[in-house]
GUKOL-886810 format. One record per residue: residue number from 1; residue in three letters; x, y, z of N, C-alpha, C in turn. Coordinates in steps of 0.1 Angstrom, whole numbers, plus 5000, padded with zeros to 4 digits. Layout:
BEGIN
+------+------+--------+---------+------+---------+----------+-------+--------+---------+------+
: resi : resn : n_east : n_north : n_up : ca_east : ca_north : ca_up : c_east : c_north : c_up :
+------+------+--------+---------+------+---------+----------+-------+--------+---------+------+
:  NUM :  Ala :      X :       Y :    Z :       X :        Y :     Z :      X :       Y :    Z :
...
+------+------+--------+---------+------+---------+----------+-------+--------+---------+------+
END
This chain:
BEGIN
+------+------+--------+---------+------+---------+----------+-------+--------+---------+------+
: resi : resn : n_east : n_north : n_up : ca_east : ca_north : ca_up : c_east : c_north : c_up :
+------+------+--------+---------+------+---------+----------+-------+--------+---------+------+
:    1 :  Met :   5221 :    5182 : 4614 :    5216 :     5181 :  4628 :   5228 :    5185 : 4637 :
:    2 :  Ala :   5225 :    5193 : 4647 :    5236 :     5198 :  4656 :   5238 :    5187 : 4667 :
:    3 :  Lys :   5251 :    5186 : 4671 :    5255 :     5177 :  4681 :   5251 :    5183 : 4695 :
:    4 :  Pro :   5248 :    5175 : 4704 :    5246 :     5180 :  4718 :   5259 :    5185 : 4724 :
:    5 :  Lys :   5259 :    5196 : 4731 :    5271 :     5201 :  4737 :   5275 :    5193 : 4749 :
:    6 :  Met :   5266 :    5187 : 4756 :    5270 :     5180 :  4768 :   5265 :    5165 : 4767 :
:    7 :  Glu :   5272 :    5156 : 4772 :    5268 :     5143 :  4774 :   5268 :    5140 : 4789 :
:    8 :  Phe :   5257 :    5134 : 4794 :    5257 :     5131 :  4808 :   5251 :    5117 : 4811 :
:    9 :  Asp :   5254 :    5112 : 4823 :    5249 :     5099 :  4827 :   5235 :    5100 : 4832 :
:   10 :  Lys :   5226 :    5094 : 4825 :    5211 :     5094 :  4829 :   5209 :    5088 : 4842 :
:   11 :  Asp :   5216 :    5077 : 4845 :    5214 :     5070 :  4858 :   5218 :    5079 : 4870 :
:   12 :  Tyr :   5229 :    5086 : 4868 :    5234 :     5095 :  4878 :   5224 :    5106 : 4881 :
:   13 :  Ile :   5219 :    5112 : 4870 :    5209 :     5123 :  4872 :   5196 :    5118 : 4878 :
:   14 :  Tyr :   5192 :    5106 : 4874 :    5180 :     5100 :  4881 :   5182 :    5098 : 4896 :
:   15 :  Asn :   5194 :    5093 : 4899 :    5197 :     5091 :  4913 :   5198 :    5104 : 4921 :
:   16 :  Leu :   5202 :    5115 : 4915 :    5202 :     5128 :  4921 :   5187 :    5132 : 4924 :
:   17 :  Ile :   5179 :    5130 : 4914 :    5165 :     5135 :  4915 :   5157 :    5125 : 4925 :
:   18 :  Met :   5160 :    5113 : 4924 :    5153 :     5103 :  4932 :   5163 :    5096 : 4941 :
:   19 :  Pro :   5166 :    5101 : 4953 :    5177 :     5096 :  4961 :   5173 :    5082 : 4967 :
:   20 :  Ser :   5160 :    5079 : 4968 :    5156 :     5066 :  4973 :   5158 :    5055 : 4963 :
:   21 :  Ala :   5160 :    5058 : 4950 :    5162 :     5048 :  4940 :   5175 :    5040 : 4942 :
:   22 :  Ser :   5185 :    5047 : 4946 :    5198 :     5041 :  4948 :   5203 :    5044 : 4962 :
:   23 :  Leu :   5205 :    5034 : 4970 :    5210 :     5036 :  4983 :   5225 :    5034 : 4984 :
:   24 :  Asp :   5232 :    5032 : 4973 :    5246 :     5030 :  4973 :   5253 :    5043 : 4973 :
:   25 :  Asp :   5258 :    5047 : 4985 :    5266 :     5059 :  4986 :   5281 :    5058 : 4984 :
:   26 :  Thr :   5285 :    5045 : 4982 :    5300 :     5043 :  4981 :   5305 :    5047 : 4967 :
:   27 :  Ser :   5297 :    5046 : 4957 :    5302 :     5049 :  4943 :   5304 :    5064 : 4941 :
:   28 :  Glu :   5314 :    5067 : 4934 :    5316 :     5081 :  4931 :   5308 :    5085 : 4919 :
:   29 :  Pro :   5303 :    5097 : 4919 :    5294 :     5101 :  4908 :   5303 :    5103 : 4895 :
:   30 :  Pro :   5297 :    5099 : 4884 :    5304 :     5101 :  4872 :   5306 :    5115 : 4868 :
:   31 :  Thr :   5317 :    5118 : 4861 :    5320 :     5132 :  4857 :   5312 :    5135 : 4844 :
:   32 :  Ile :   5308 :    5147 : 4843 :    5301 :     5152 :  4831 :   5311 :    5157 : 4821 :
:   33 :  Ser :   5310 :    5151 : 4809 :    5320 :     5156 :  4799 :   5314 :    5166 : 4790 :
:   34 :  Val :   5321 :    5177 : 4787 :    5316 :     5188 :  4779 :   5326 :    5189 : 4767 :
:   35 :  Asp :   5321 :    5193 : 4756 :    5329 :     5194 :  4744 :   5338 :    5206 : 4745 :
:   36 :  Thr :   5348 :    5206 : 4754 :    5358 :     5216 :  4757 :   5371 :    5209 : 4757 :
:   37 :  Pro :   5382 :    5217 : 4756 :    5395 :     5211 :  4757 :   5397 :    5204 : 4770 :
:   38 :  Ala :   5406 :    5194 : 4770 :    5408 :     5186 :  4782 :   5413 :    5195 : 4794 :
:   39 :  Ser :   5408 :    5192 : 4806 :    5412 :     5200 :  4817 :   5426 :    5198 : 4821 :
:   40 :  Ser :   5432 :    5208 : 4827 :    5446 :     5207 :  4831 :   5447 :    5199 : 4844 :
:   41 :  Pro :   5459 :    5193 : 4847 :    5461 :     5185 :  4858 :   5458 :    5192 : 4871 :
:   42 :  Glu :   5460 :    5206 : 4872 :    5457 :     5213 :  4884 :   5442 :    5212 : 4888 :
:   43 :  Thr :   5434 :    5213 : 4878 :    5419 :     5213 :  4881 :   5415 :    5198 : 4883 :
:   44 :  Ala :   5422 :    5189 : 4878 :    5418 :     5175 :  4880 :   5421 :    5171 : 4895 :
:   45 :  Ala :   5431 :    5177 : 4901 :    5434 :     5173 :  4915 :   5425 :    5179 : 4925 :
:   46 :  Ala :   5419 :    5191 : 4922 :    5410 :     5198 :  4931 :   5397 :    5190 : 4932 :
:   47 :  Pro :   5391 :    5189 : 4944 :    5378 :     5182 :  4945 :   5367 :    5189 : 4938 :
:   48 :  Ser :   5359 :    5182 : 4931 :    5348 :     5188 :  4923 :   5336 :    5191 : 4931 :
:   49 :  Ala :   5327 :    5199 : 4926 :    5315 :     5202 :  4933 :   5306 :    5190 : 4935 :
:   50 :  Glu :   5307 :    5180 : 4926 :    5299 :     5168 :  4927 :   5304 :    5160 : 4939 :
:   51 :  Glu :   5316 :    5159 : 4942 :    5321 :     5152 :  4953 :   5317 :    5158 : 4966 :
:   52 :  Asp :   5317 :    5172 : 4966 :    5313 :     5179 :  4978 :   5298 :    5176 : 4981 :
:   53 :  Glu :   5290 :    5174 : 4971 :    5275 :     5171 :  4973 :   5273 :    5157 : 4978 :
:   54 :  Ala :   5282 :    5148 : 4977 :    5280 :     5134 :  4981 :   5276 :    5133 : 4996 :
:   55 :  Ser :   5283 :    5140 : 5004 :    5280 :     5139 :  5018 :   5266 :    5145 : 5022 :
:   56 :  Pro :   5262 :    5157 : 5016 :    5249 :     5162 :  5019 :   5238 :    5153 : 5014 :
:   57 :  Ile :   5240 :    5146 : 5003 :    5230 :     5136 :  4998 :   5229 :    5125 : 5007 :
:   58 :  Ser :   5240 :    5119 : 5012 :    5239 :     5108 :  5021 :   5233 :    5112 : 5034 :
:   59 :  Asp :   5236 :    5124 : 5039 :    5230 :     5129 :  5051 :   5215 :    5131 : 5049 :
:   60 :  Leu :   5211 :    5136 : 5038 :    5196 :     5137 :  5035 :   5190 :    5123 : 5035 :
:   61 :  Arg :   5196 :    5114 : 5028 :    5190 :     5100 :  5028 :   5189 :    5094 : 5042 :
:   62 :  Ser :   5199 :    5096 : 5051 :    5198 :     5091 :  5064 :   5187 :    5098 : 5072 :
:   63 :  Arg :   5184 :    5111 : 5070 :    5173 :     5118 :  5076 :   5160 :    5114 : 5071 :
:   64 :  Leu :   5159 :    5111 : 5058 :    5146 :     5107 :  5052 :   5142 :    5093 : 5056 :
:   65 :  Phe :   5151 :    5084 : 5057 :    5147 :     5070 :  5059 :   5148 :    5066 : 5074 :
:   66 :  Ser :   5150 :    5075 : 5083 :    5149 :     5071 :  5097 :   5139 :    5079 : 5104 :
:   67 :  Arg :   5132 :    5073 : 5113 :    5121 :     5080 :  5121 :   5128 :    5085 : 5133 :
:   68 :  Lys :   5124 :    5097 : 5138 :    5130 :     5103 :  5150 :   5118 :    5105 : 5160 :
:   69 :  Ser :   5121 :    5102 : 5172 :    5112 :     5104 :  5183 :   5120 :    5110 : 5195 :
:   70 :  Gly :   5119 :    5122 : 5198 :    5126 :     5128 :  5208 :   5141 :    5129 : 5205 :
:   71 :  Gly :   5145 :    5130 : 5193 :    5159 :     5131 :  5189 :   5166 :    5117 : 5188 :
:   72 :  Val :   5159 :    5106 : 5191 :    5164 :     5093 :  5190 :   5158 :    5086 : 5177 :
:   73 :  Ala :   5166 :    5081 : 5169 :    5161 :     5074 :  5157 :   5156 :    5060 : 5160 :
:   74 :  Ile :   5144 :    5057 : 5155 :    5138 :     5044 :  5157 :   5136 :    5038 : 5144 :
:   75 :  Pro :   5138 :    5025 : 5143 :    5136 :     5018 :  5130 :   5122 :    5018 : 5125 :
:   76 :  Ala :   5120 :    5019 : 5112 :    5106 :     5018 :  5107 :   5100 :    5005 : 5110 :
:   77 :  Val :   5087 :    5005 : 5113 :    5079 :     4993 :  5117 :   5072 :    4989 : 5104 :
:   78 :  Lys :   5073 :    4976 : 5101 :    5067 :     4970 :  5089 :   5052 :    4968 : 5093 :
:   79 :  Arg :   5043 :    4974 : 5085 :    5029 :     4973 :  5088 :   5023 :    4963 : 5078 :
:   80 :  Glu :   5014 :    4955 : 5083 :    5007 :     4945 :  5075 :   4993 :    4950 : 5071 :
:   81 :  Tyr :   4991 :    4951 : 5059 :    4978 :     4955 :  5054 :   4970 :    4944 : 5047 :
:   82 :  Ala :   4957 :    4945 : 5048 :    4948 :     4935 :  5042 :   4937 :    4942 : 5034 :
:   83 :  Val :   4933 :    4936 : 5023 :    4921 :     4940 :  5015 :   4909 :    4932 : 5020 :
:   84 :  Val :   4899 :    4940 : 5025 :    4887 :     4933 :  5032 :   4875 :    4939 : 5026 :
:   85 :  Asn :   4865 :    4930 : 5024 :    4851 :     4935 :  5020 :   4844 :    4936 : 5034 :
:   86 :  Ile :   4841 :    4948 : 5037 :    4834 :     4951 :  5050 :   4820 :    4944 : 5050 :
:   87 :  Met :   4813 :    4944 : 5039 :    4800 :     4938 :  5039 :   4801 :    4923 : 5042 :
:   88 :  Glu :   4811 :    4916 : 5037 :    4812 :     4902 :  5040 :   4814 :    4900 : 5055 :
:   89 :  Leu :   4822 :    4908 : 5061 :    4824 :     4907 :  5076 :   4811 :    4909 : 5083 :
:   90 :  Leu :   4803 :    4919 : 5079 :    4790 :     4922 :  5086 :   4780 :    4911 : 5084 :
:   91 :  Val :   4780 :    4905 : 5072 :    4770 :     4894 :  5069 :   4774 :    4882 : 5078 :
:   92 :  Ser :   4787 :    4879 : 5079 :    4791 :     4867 :  5087 :   4788 :    4870 : 5102 :
:   93 :  Asp :   4789 :    4882 : 5106 :    4786 :     4886 :  5120 :   4772 :    4884 : 5123 :
:   94 :  Arg :   4763 :    4888 : 5114 :    4748 :     4887 :  5117 :   4742 :    4875 : 5113 :
:   95 :  Leu :   4749 :    4865 : 5107 :    4743 :     4853 :  5101 :   4736 :    4845 : 5112 :
:   96 :  Asp :   4743 :    4842 : 5122 :    4737 :     4833 :  5133 :   4724 :    4839 : 5139 :
:   97 :  Ser :   4724 :    4851 : 5142 :    4712 :     4857 :  5148 :   4701 :    4858 : 5138 :
:   98 :  Ala :   4704 :    4860 : 5125 :    4693 :     4860 :  5115 :   4687 :    4846 : 5113 :
:   99 :  Phe :   4696 :    4835 : 5113 :    4691 :     4822 :  5111 :   4683 :    4817 : 5123 :
:  100 :  Ser :   4686 :    4822 : 5135 :    4679 :     4817 :  5147 :   4665 :    4823 : 5147 :
:  101 :  Lys :   4662 :    4833 : 5140 :    4648 :     4839 :  5140 :   4639 :    4832 : 5130 :
:  102 :  Phe :   4644 :    4824 : 5121 :    4636 :     4818 :  5110 :   4637 :    4803 : 5112 :
:  103 :  Asn :   4626 :    4796 : 5108 :    4625 :     4782 :  5108 :   4630 :    4777 : 5095 :
:  104 :  Cys :   4643 :    4775 : 5095 :    4650 :     4772 :  5082 :   4661 :    4762 : 5085 :
:  105 :  Cys :   4664 :    4754 : 5074 :    4675 :     4745 :  5075 :   4688 :    4753 : 5078 :
:  106 :  Gln :   4696 :    4748 : 5087 :    4709 :     4755 :  5090 :   4721 :    4746 : 5086 :
:  107 :  Cys :   4719 :    4738 : 5076 :    4731 :     4730 :  5072 :   4741 :    4740 : 5065 :
:  108 :  Asp :   4753 :    4735 : 5063 :    4764 :     4743 :  5057 :   4760 :    4748 : 5044 :
:  109 :  Lys :   4754 :    4740 : 5035 :    4751 :     4745 :  5022 :   4740 :    4756 : 5022 :
:  110 :  Cys :   4730 :    4755 : 5030 :    4720 :     4765 :  5031 :   4726 :    4778 : 5037 :
:  111 :  Arg :   4735 :    4777 : 5047 :    4741 :     4789 :  5052 :   4749 :    4796 : 5042 :
:  112 :  Lys :   4757 :    4788 : 5034 :    4765 :     4795 :  5024 :   4757 :    4800 : 5013 :
:  113 :  Asp :   4746 :    4794 : 5009 :    4737 :     4800 :  4999 :   4731 :    4813 : 5004 :
:  114 :  Ala :   4728 :    4814 : 5017 :    4722 :     4826 :  5022 :   4732 :    4837 : 5023 :
:  115 :  Val :   4745 :    4834 : 5026 :    4755 :     4844 :  5026 :   4758 :    4849 : 5012 :
:  116 :  Ala :   4758 :    4840 : 5002 :    4761 :     4844 :  4988 :   4749 :    4852 : 4983 :
:  117 :  Ala :   4737 :    4849 : 4986 :    4725 :     4857 :  4982 :   4725 :    4870 : 4988 :
:  118 :  Ala :   4728 :    4871 : 5001 :    4728 :     4884 :  5008 :   4739 :    4893 : 5002 :
:  119 :  Leu :   4751 :    4887 : 5000 :    4762 :     4895 :  4994 :   4759 :    4900 : 4980 :
:  120 :  Asn :   4751 :    4892 : 4973 :    4747 :     4897 :  4959 :   4737 :    4909 : 4960 :
:  121 :  Leu :   4730 :    4910 : 4971 :    4721 :     4921 :  4973 :   4727 :    4934 : 4978 :
:  122 :  Leu :   4739 :    4932 : 4984 :    4746 :     4943 :  4990 :   4757 :    4949 : 4981 :
:  123 :  Pro :   4760 :    4962 : 4981 :    4771 :     4967 :  4974 :   4784 :    4964 : 4981 :
:  124 :  Pro :   4794 :    4959 : 4974 :    4807 :     4956 :  4981 :   4814 :    4969 : 4985 :
:  125 :  Glu :   4820 :    4968 : 4997 :    4828 :     4979 :  5002 :   4842 :    4974 : 5006 :
:  126 :  Tyr :   4851 :    4974 : 4997 :    4864 :     4969 :  4999 :   4873 :    4981 : 5005 :
:  127 :  Val :   4880 :    4977 : 5015 :    4889 :     4987 :  5021 :   4903 :    4981 : 5023 :
:  128 :  Val :   4913 :    4989 : 5023 :    4927 :     4985 :  5026 :   4929 :    4990 : 5040 :
:  129 :  Ala :   4932 :    4981 : 5049 :    4934 :     4986 :  5063 :   4944 :    4977 : 5070 :
:  130 :  Glu :   4950 :    4982 : 5080 :    4959 :     4974 :  5088 :   4951 :    4963 : 5095 :
:  131 :  Val :   4957 :    4952 : 5098 :    4950 :     4940 :  5103 :   4944 :    4944 : 5117 :
:  132 :  Asp :   4950 :    4952 : 5124 :    4945 :     4956 :  5138 :   4933 :    4965 : 5137 :
:  133 :  Glu :   4931 :    4972 : 5126 :    4920 :     4981 :  5124 :   4907 :    4975 : 5118 :
:  134 :  Ile :   4908 :    4963 : 5114 :    4896 :     4957 :  5107 :   4884 :    4956 : 5117 :
:  135 :  Asp :   4886 :    4952 : 5129 :    4875 :     4951 :  5138 :   4868 :    4964 : 5141 :
:  136 :  Ala :   4876 :    4975 : 5141 :    4870 :     4988 :  5144 :   4862 :    4992 : 5132 :
:  137 :  Leu :   4866 :    4988 : 5120 :    4858 :     4992 :  5108 :   4844 :    4985 : 5107 :
:  138 :  Arg :   4843 :    4974 : 5114 :    4830 :     4967 :  5114 :   4819 :    4975 : 5121 :
:  139 :  Tyr :   4823 :    4982 : 5132 :    4814 :     4989 :  5140 :   4810 :    5003 : 5134 :
:  140 :  Lys :   4818 :    5008 : 5124 :    4815 :     5021 :  5118 :   4804 :    5020 : 5108 :
:  141 :  His :   4801 :    5008 : 5103 :    4790 :     5007 :  5092 :   4777 :    5004 : 5098 :
:  142 :  Ser :   4767 :    5008 : 5092 :    4753 :     5005 :  5096 :   4749 :    4991 : 5092 :
:  143 :  Thr :   4743 :    4984 : 5101 :    4739 :     4970 :  5098 :   4725 :    4969 : 5094 :
:  144 :  Lys :   4718 :    4980 : 5092 :    4704 :     4979 :  5088 :   4702 :    4973 : 5075 :
:  145 :  Glu :   4709 :    4977 : 5065 :    4708 :     4971 :  5051 :   4713 :    4957 : 5051 :
:  146 :  Val :   4723 :    4954 : 5059 :    4728 :     4940 :  5060 :   4718 :    4931 : 5065 :
:  147 :  Ser :   4710 :    4935 : 5076 :    4700 :     4927 :  5081 :   4689 :    4925 : 5071 :
:  148 :  Ala :   4685 :    4935 : 5064 :    4674 :     4934 :  5054 :   4678 :    4924 : 5043 :
:  149 :  Ala :   4691 :    4925 : 5039 :    4696 :     4916 :  5028 :   4696 :    4901 : 5033 :
:  150 :  Leu :   4700 :    4899 : 5046 :    4700 :     4886 :  5051 :   4686 :    4880 : 5053 :
:  151 :  Val :   4677 :    4888 : 5056 :    4663 :     4883 :  5057 :   4658 :    4879 : 5044 :
:  152 :  Lys :   4660 :    4887 : 5034 :    4656 :     4883 :  5020 :   4663 :    4871 : 5015 :
:  153 :  Ala :   4676 :    4870 : 5018 :    4683 :     4858 :  5014 :   4679 :    4845 : 5021 :
:  154 :  Ile :   4676 :    4846 : 5034 :    4672 :     4834 :  5041 :   4658 :    4830 : 5037 :
:  155 :  Leu :   4649 :    4839 : 5034 :    4636 :     4836 :  5029 :   4637 :    4829 : 5015 :
:  156 :  Gln :   4646 :    4834 : 5007 :    4648 :     4828 :  4994 :   4653 :    4814 : 4995 :
:  157 :  Val :   4663 :    4812 : 5004 :    4669 :     4798 :  5006 :   4659 :    4789 : 5012 :
:  158 :  Arg :   4650 :    4794 : 5021 :    4640 :     4786 :  5028 :   4630 :    4781 : 5017 :
:  159 :  Ala :   4626 :    4790 : 5008 :    4616 :     4787 :  4998 :   4622 :    4777 : 4987 :
:  160 :  His :   4634 :    4778 : 4984 :    4640 :     4770 :  4974 :   4654 :    4764 : 4979 :
:  161 :  Pro :   4653 :    4754 : 4988 :    4666 :     4748 :  4993 :   4672 :    4740 : 4981 :
:  162 :  Arg :   4685 :    4740 : 4981 :    4692 :     4733 :  4970 :   4697 :    4719 : 4974 :
:  163 :  His :   4692 :    4713 : 4985 :    4696 :     4699 :  4988 :   4684 :    4690 : 4989 :
+------+------+--------+---------+------+---------+----------+-------+--------+---------+------+
END
């Protein structure tokens, strides 16, 4: 079996390919050793091509990880996301108006039974959205099927109350 001609540092190569993986610009890159005679002292004193690449890489990292607006860098804003079932929000919004139309017990247990039955009739629609956008998502969906499912659920709970 033949020996490989070059040995290299896998971590260093990975950091070159994925600059966001390592944000440590202070360490010098390791040298690549080749199965050749040892280099002379004159070549060792000259700066290598890898050392010259260190500043463009750090410059690239600073440009990638900073937002610019009008030439001024602004820090990245941390966004807060939530996983939400839109159908659950729509059912809870329409629950009071649906219960007011029927002569039905409105205790906590009956209300929760109606919500559970209505949600079982509806397909779930989970979305990942910013917390500020959740209210806007409620108004984009049709409430026709939500109202129909609530009516069926309330009639079912009214016919067979569990208390």
